[in-house]
C-alpha positions as CSV (number, residue, x, y, z in Angstrom):
1,M,0.3,-9.7,6.6
2,I,-3.0,-8.2,6.6
3,N,-4.8,-8.5,3.1
4,I,-5.9,-4.8,2.8
5,E,-6.7,-5.1,-1.1
6,L,-9.0,-8.2,-0.4
7,I,-10.8,-6.1,2.1
8,R,-11.5,-3.2,0.1
9,N,-12.3,-4.7,-3.2
10,S,-13.9,-8.1,-2.6
11,K,-17.5,-9.1,-1.9
12,L,-18.7,-8.9,1.6
13,Y,-19.1,-12.6,2.1
14,E,-15.5,-13.0,1.0
15,V,-14.4,-10.5,3.3
16,N,-16.4,-12.2,6.2
17,K,-14.7,-15.5,5.0
18,Y,-11.3,-13.8,5.4
19,F,-12.1,-12.3,9.0
20,E,-12.9,-15.9,10.1
21,T,-9.4,-17.0,9.0
22,L,-8.0,-14.2,11.3
23,E,-10.1,-15.6,14.4
24,G,-7.6,-16.7,17.1
25,T,-4.9,-14.7,15.2
26,D,-2.6,-12.4,17.5
27,L,-3.2,-9.2,15.7
28,T,-1.3,-6.3,17.1
29,K,-3.3,-2.8,17.9
30,K,-2.2,-1.3,14.8
31,D,-3.4,-4.5,12.6
32,R,-6.9,-4.1,14.2
33,L,-6.7,-0.4,13.4
34,I,-5.8,-1.0,9.9
35,L,-8.6,-3.5,9.2
36,H,-11.1,-1.2,10.8
37,V,-10.2,1.6,8.5
38,A,-10.3,-0.7,5.5
39,M,-13.8,-1.7,6.3
40,I,-14.8,2.1,6.6
41,Q,-13.1,2.7,3.2
42,R,-15.1,-0.1,1.6
43,G,-18.4,1.2,2.9
44,G,-18.8,-2.2,4.9
45,G,-20.1,-3.0,8.3
46,I,-18.1,-3.3,11.4
47,I,-16.6,-6.7,12.2
48,L,-17.1,-6.5,16.2
49,S,-14.7,-9.7,16.4
50,N,-12.1,-7.2,15.4
51,C,-11.6,-6.3,19.1
52,A,-9.5,-7.7,21.6
53,D,-12.1,-8.5,24.1
54,E,-15.7,-8.0,25.1
55,N,-15.5,-4.9,27.1
56,Q,-13.8,-3.3,23.8
57,S,-16.7,-4.9,21.7
58,I,-19.1,-3.1,23.9
59,L,-17.6,0.3,23.4
60,L,-17.2,-0.3,19.9
61,S,-20.8,-0.9,19.6
62,K,-22.0,2.1,21.4
63,A,-19.5,4.6,19.4
64,T,-20.9,3.0,16.0
65,R,-24.7,2.9,17.1
66,I,-24.2,6.8,17.5
67,Q,-22.9,7.1,13.9
68,F,-25.3,4.5,12.6
69,E,-28.2,6.6,14.0
70,L,-27.0,9.7,12.4
71,H,-27.0,8.2,8.8
72,A,-30.5,7.0,9.4
73,D,-31.5,10.7,10.4
74,L,-29.7,12.3,7.4
75,Q,-31.8,9.5,5.1
76,H,-35.1,10.0,7.0
77,G,-35.1,13.9,7.0
78,D,-34.9,14.2,3.1
79,D,-38.4,12.9,2.2
80,A,-38.3,14.0,-1.3
81,A,-35.2,12.7,-2.0
82,V,-33.5,15.8,-3.0
83,Y,-30.0,15.4,-1.8
84,S,-29.9,12.1,-0.2
85,E,-27.4,10.4,-2.8
86,I,-25.1,13.6,-2.8
87,L,-25.0,13.2,1.2
88,M,-24.6,9.7,1.7
89,D,-21.4,10.2,-0.7
90,K,-20.2,13.1,1.6
91,F,-20.9,11.1,4.6
92,H,-18.7,8.3,3.4
93,Y,-16.2,11.0,1.9
94,A,-16.1,12.5,5.5
95,K,-15.5,9.0,7.1
96,C,-12.7,8.0,5.0
97,A,-10.9,11.3,5.5
98,I,-10.9,11.0,9.2
99,A,-10.0,7.3,9.2
100,E,-7.2,7.7,6.9
101,Y,-5.9,10.9,8.3
102,F,-6.0,9.2,12.0
103,L,-4.3,6.1,10.7
104,E,-1.3,8.1,9.3
105,N,-1.2,10.5,12.2
106,Y,-2.2,8.9,15.6
107,S,1.3,8.0,16.7
108,N,2.4,11.6,16.7
109,L,-0.7,13.6,17.7
110,D,-2.6,13.2,21.2
111,R,-6.4,13.4,20.8
112,H,-6.5,17.1,21.4
113,E,-4.3,17.8,18.6
114,M,-5.8,15.0,16.2
115,I,-9.3,16.7,16.6
116,D,-7.8,20.3,16.0
117,K,-6.3,19.0,12.7
118,L,-9.6,17.2,11.6
119,F,-11.5,20.3,12.2
120,E,-9.1,22.2,9.8
121,I,-9.8,19.4,7.2
122,N,-13.6,20.1,7.7
123,R,-13.4,23.7,7.3
124,K,-11.5,23.3,3.9
125,E,-13.7,20.4,2.6
126,Q,-16.9,21.5,4.1
127,F,-18.3,18.0,3.7
128,F,-21.7,18.7,4.8
129,K,-22.3,22.2,2.9
130,V,-25.4,20.7,1.1
131,L,-27.4,20.9,4.5
132,H,-27.2,24.7,4.1
133,E,-29.4,24.4,1.4
134,Q,-32.2,22.9,3.5
135,P,-33.6,25.4,5.8
136,N,-35.9,23.0,7.6
137,R,-33.0,20.7,8.2
138,Y,-32.2,20.6,12.2
139,L,-28.7,18.9,11.4
140,Q,-26.4,21.6,11.0
141,P,-23.0,20.8,8.8
142,D,-20.4,21.3,11.7
143,L,-22.6,19.5,14.1
144,C,-23.0,16.6,11.5
145,Y,-19.3,16.5,11.3
146,S,-18.6,16.6,15.0
147,I,-20.7,13.6,15.6
148,I,-19.0,11.4,13.1
149,L,-15.8,12.7,14.2
150,S,-16.2,11.8,17.7
151,S,-17.9,8.6,16.9
152,L,-15.0,7.4,14.9
153,I,-12.2,8.5,17.1
154,A,-13.6,6.6,19.7
155,Q,-13.6,3.4,17.5
156,F,-10.2,3.9,16.4
157,Y,-9.2,4.5,20.2
158,V,-10.9,1.1,21.1
159,M,-8.8,-0.6,18.3
160,L,-5.8,0.7,19.7
161,E,-6.9,-0.2,23.4
162,D,-6.7,3.3,24.7
163,L,-10.2,3.0,26.6
164,D,-9.6,6.4,28.3
165,N,-9.8,8.4,24.9
166,A,-12.2,5.8,23.6
167,V,-14.8,6.4,26.7
168,S,-14.2,10.4,26.3
169,S,-14.7,10.4,22.6
170,I,-18.1,8.2,23.0
171,M,-19.1,10.8,25.6
172,N,-18.5,13.6,23.1
173,A,-20.5,12.0,20.3
174,A,-23.6,11.4,22.6
175,Y,-23.3,15.1,23.6
176,F,-23.3,16.3,20.0
177,Y,-25.8,13.8,18.8
178,G,-28.1,14.7,21.7
179,A,-27.8,18.5,20.5
180,S,-29.1,17.4,17.4
181,I,-32.1,15.7,18.5
182,E,-32.9,18.4,20.7
183,R,-32.7,20.8,17.8
184,N,-30.5,22.9,19.9
185,T,-28.5,26.0,18.2
186,L,-25.5,24.8,16.5
187,P,-22.3,25.1,18.6
188,S,-19.6,27.2,16.9
189,D,-16.3,25.5,16.3
190,E,-14.8,27.2,19.1
191,R,-17.7,26.1,21.6
192,I,-17.2,22.4,20.1
193,K,-13.2,22.6,20.9
194,Q,-13.9,24.1,24.2
195,F,-16.1,21.4,25.3
196,I,-13.4,18.6,24.1
197,H,-10.4,20.7,25.7
198,D,-12.4,20.9,29.0
199,D,-13.3,17.2,28.8
200,I,-9.2,16.4,28.3
201,N,-8.5,18.9,31.2
202,K,-10.8,17.5,33.7
203,R,-9.7,13.7,33.1
204,T,-6.1,15.1,33.1
205,Q,-7.1,16.8,36.8
206,K,-8.3,13.7,37.8
207,A,-5.3,11.6,36.9
208,N,-3.1,14.2,38.7
209,E,-5.5,14.0,41.7
210,A,-5.0,10.4,41.9
211,R,-1.2,10.5,41.5
212,W,-1.0,13.4,44.4
213,Q,-3.1,11.3,46.7
214,G,-0.9,8.4,46.3
215,H,2.0,10.7,47.1
216,V,0.1,12.3,50.0
217,E,-0.2,8.9,51.6
218,Q,3.7,7.6,50.9
219,Q,4.5,11.1,52.5
220,R,2.6,10.7,55.7
221,R,3.1,6.8,56.2
222,K,7.1,7.8,55.9
223,Y,6.4,10.7,58.5
224,L,4.8,8.4,60.8
225,E,7.9,5.9,60.6
226,L,10.2,8.7,61.1
227,D,8.1,9.8,64.5
228,K,8.2,6.2,65.9
229,Q,11.9,6.0,65.0
230,R,12.7,9.5,66.7
231,Q,10.5,8.6,69.8
232,S,12.2,5.3,69.9
233,E,15.9,6.8,70.3
234,L,15.1,9.2,72.6
235,G,12.8,6.7,74.8
236,K,10.1,9.3,75.5
237,D,6.7,10.6,73.9
238,L,7.5,13.7,71.9
239,T,5.0,16.4,70.6
240,I,4.3,16.7,67.1
241,K,6.1,20.2,67.1
242,S,9.1,18.6,68.2
243,V,9.0,15.6,65.7
244,A,8.0,17.9,63.0
245,T,11.0,20.2,63.4
246,W,13.3,17.2,63.3
247,I,12.1,15.9,60.2
248,Y,12.0,19.5,58.7
249,E,15.8,19.8,59.8
250,R,16.9,16.4,59.3
251,H,14.8,14.5,56.6
252,N,13.4,17.0,54.0
253,Q,14.6,15.8,50.8
254,D,11.1,17.3,49.2
255,D,12.0,20.6,50.9
256,L,8.6,21.1,52.1
257,E,7.5,24.0,54.3
258,Y,7.6,23.1,58.1
259,E,4.0,23.7,58.2
260,T,3.3,21.0,55.5
261,I,5.2,18.6,57.5
262,R,3.6,19.3,60.7
263,D,0.2,18.9,59.1
264,H,1.1,16.0,57.4
265,L,2.3,14.1,60.7
266,S,-0.6,15.3,62.6
267,K,-2.9,13.6,60.4
268,A,-0.6,10.2,60.3
269,R,-0.8,10.0,63.9
270,R,-4.7,10.1,63.8
271,G,-4.6,7.5,60.9
272,I,-5.5,10.0,58.1
273,F,-3.4,9.0,55.1
274,T,-5.2,10.6,52.3
275,N,-7.4,14.0,51.6
276,D,-10.5,12.0,50.8
């Protein structure tokens, strides 16, 4: 049982000692996520050993680096110390709100839905509206929130060993942080969501293409076997048209068009089993 109260309320050296006792413990993905969220709630650092392996530690380090760089930019940009204390409180409040909502809802929402819901929370809370009061600031409120959101979501997916979503989220965080460095015009909420949606769609398309490639190869190899079988049965060489017609009439469980079967068979005879 994870001692959340100790993590939230004890001194940092005591927390570090507690983490040492967990070394070698077979923590579940949810346990690692809970530990990570608890450290965010207490405002402490990130325990990289909380990851399952070295690759995950590297991804976590990249995600947190963007978050820390933003934190430093917010502090350094306030030379007169006009609003740093308020802003840092909001920074922590935003992180806790994101972390707590993710922990409660990650099993029911995909990344797309999760981001939409968390944007709704920001529209209601306006975590960084104080930035509107600083006309010389290049970090806009919604852009600032987008950087934190993408960085934290990446960290949480690392804890859950969902590396596909983790990498996508890190890329989003880097994109938004790059926009802030270049002092680009603030992307609208719709533009930000469209960027994320496009990223999800591209990754889905790649996965579908990979599955389709596997299906095409399987189909062509099957037709080549049927081709050999038919020619062996009749004891003579047959044209592609003849065998394709036989397959279309007798072995067309997928209900494909004749032209599709003929094309697959033609390429199979030439040793072409994928569309690469």
